[in-house]
N, C-alpha and C positions, 0 to 999 in steps of 0.2 A: 582470589575470587575465580573460581571455575568458567573455564571456556565452554563452548557449544560442542556438545556431543548427540548424535543422534539417539544415543541410549539414555540421556538425560532427558531428550525432548520426548522421547517414547512414553517416560515413566511422567513425565509432566503432564502428556495427554491424558493416559491412562487415569490420574489421579482427578484432572481435573474431568472429565468424563463422568467417571464414579461420583463425585464430589455433587457436580451437578445435578445430576440424576438424583441422588438420594436426598439432597435437600430441597430441591424443585419441581421433580418429577418432569416429564416430556418436555414442559413449557420452559423450565430450568434448562434443561439441558438444549434446547433451542435456542435459547439466550445466550447459552456459553459457545454455542457454535458460532453466533453471529457476531458477539463482542471477543471473547477472549481469543477462540482460536484464530481470528482475522488478526488481533494484534500479537498472538504470536508468530505466526506466518510472518508479517510482515516484520517483525522485532529480529527473527533468525534467518530470513532469506532475501532482504533488500538491504542496499548498500546504507540508506537513512538508517534501517535498524540495527545495522552494525554501529554505526555512530553513536547510535542510541546506548547499547551495551557498553561501549567504551566508555562512557560519562561513569557507571558504577566502578568499572575497574582502573580507571586514572586514578580517580579520586578516593578510593578505598572505603566506598560505600554500597549499600544494597538498596536501591531504591527502586528497580525497573518491574517486579512483578505485581501483576495485576491481584488484589485481594477482594475476594468474594464477599458481599454481605453477610453470609452464613457463616464465617469465621470472626465477624467483628463483634466485640460485646460495645454496645452504646447504652449506657445508664443516662439518659439526659431527655428533658421534654421535647427535645429539638430531634429525636429517634425518627418522625417522620420526613424530616428534610434529607435522611441520608441517602447517597447513592455510592455504587461500586467504587472503590478506588482505584484509579488509573494513574500513572504517573505523568508530569509532564515533560514534555519536550523541552529538553535542554536549550537546543538552538534556535527555535523559536521564540522562549523567554528572551534567553540573550539579545535576540533581533529587536524583540519589543520593547525593554528594558534599555537597551542603546539609543533607541530614538527618539527617547525621551527627551526634551528640552528643557531640563531642571537641573538646579543643586541638590544633587540625590543628599548632601549632607542636611538638608532642611525637610527631610520627607522620612517617615517611619514605612517600612515596607509590611503590608499583613497578609499573610496569604489564609484564607478562611478554607477550611478543608485543607489543610496541609498535607493530608498522609504520610508518608514517609519522610516528607522533608524535603525533597528533590527541587521545588521553587525554591524553598528559603536557602538552600546551599547555593542555587544559580544566583540568588539576590544578593547573596553575601560576595559575589565577586565587583559589587558595586558599593561605592561608599555611603549608602543609607544611615543615617542618623541612629535608627535601630529597626531590629527585623525581628517579625514576630510571626509564628505558625501558630494557628489555632487549629484544634480538631478534637472530636468528641470522641474518637474511638481510642479505646485506652492502649489498644495492642499496636494503633499507627503512632500511636504518643511515643510509646516507649521504642520503636523502631526510629521515629524520627529524631529524638535525645539521641541514640546510638550513634545514629548517622552524623548528626553535627559533632559529638564528640570525637568520631574518627575521620573526620572529612580532611583532605590532604592536601588542599586546594592552598598554595602561595597567596593568590589573588582575593584570598577571603578580607572583609573588611570590618565587620562592623557584629555588635553582639547579638547573639539568637535566644530565644524565649520560646518556650513551649507551654501550653495553656490544654488542659484538658476540657474545660468548658471556657465560655465567654461571654460576658455580660456588654453589649453595646453601653455607651455613656447616657444617660437620664440627658444630660445638658444638652443644647441643639449645640452644634460647632458650626461656625461659618466656613464653608468652603473658599478657599485662596483662588481668585484669578488672577490672569495675568494680563 
């Protein structure tokens, strides 16, 4: 995985500006500045951003890029529910999952809107019964499958599945109470 260079950052900045201006006009450009530019500044200019980038290079995956809606193909009735893909922060998710006082082997982890699969990969560090990533953008499903197959973490523990669409069960299930 290539490390940060100012030349690569400039190319990414130019591409982002051109893409958002072309697909969203001036309002799209403003959204890009507020969302993406602030994310990339955080990603490349802060210590926590460095830790974020390190996840991909440590485990041989590519999960950190934001993917604009204009680059996603969604052929689903749920297209009105789509939002811009932005990756989950591994440190935050590990902390949340680690605080659960449950027997992980009794539960299935389901990530609705899994994107490139980062949350699924982090969940694989816990002994869940099964881990499922659900995504309706075909490009992100392809990335997620590639990332799962290339994931180099020896702590991974469960099988992973990816689906392009998912229909909730029609029968009512009862929530487990402690």
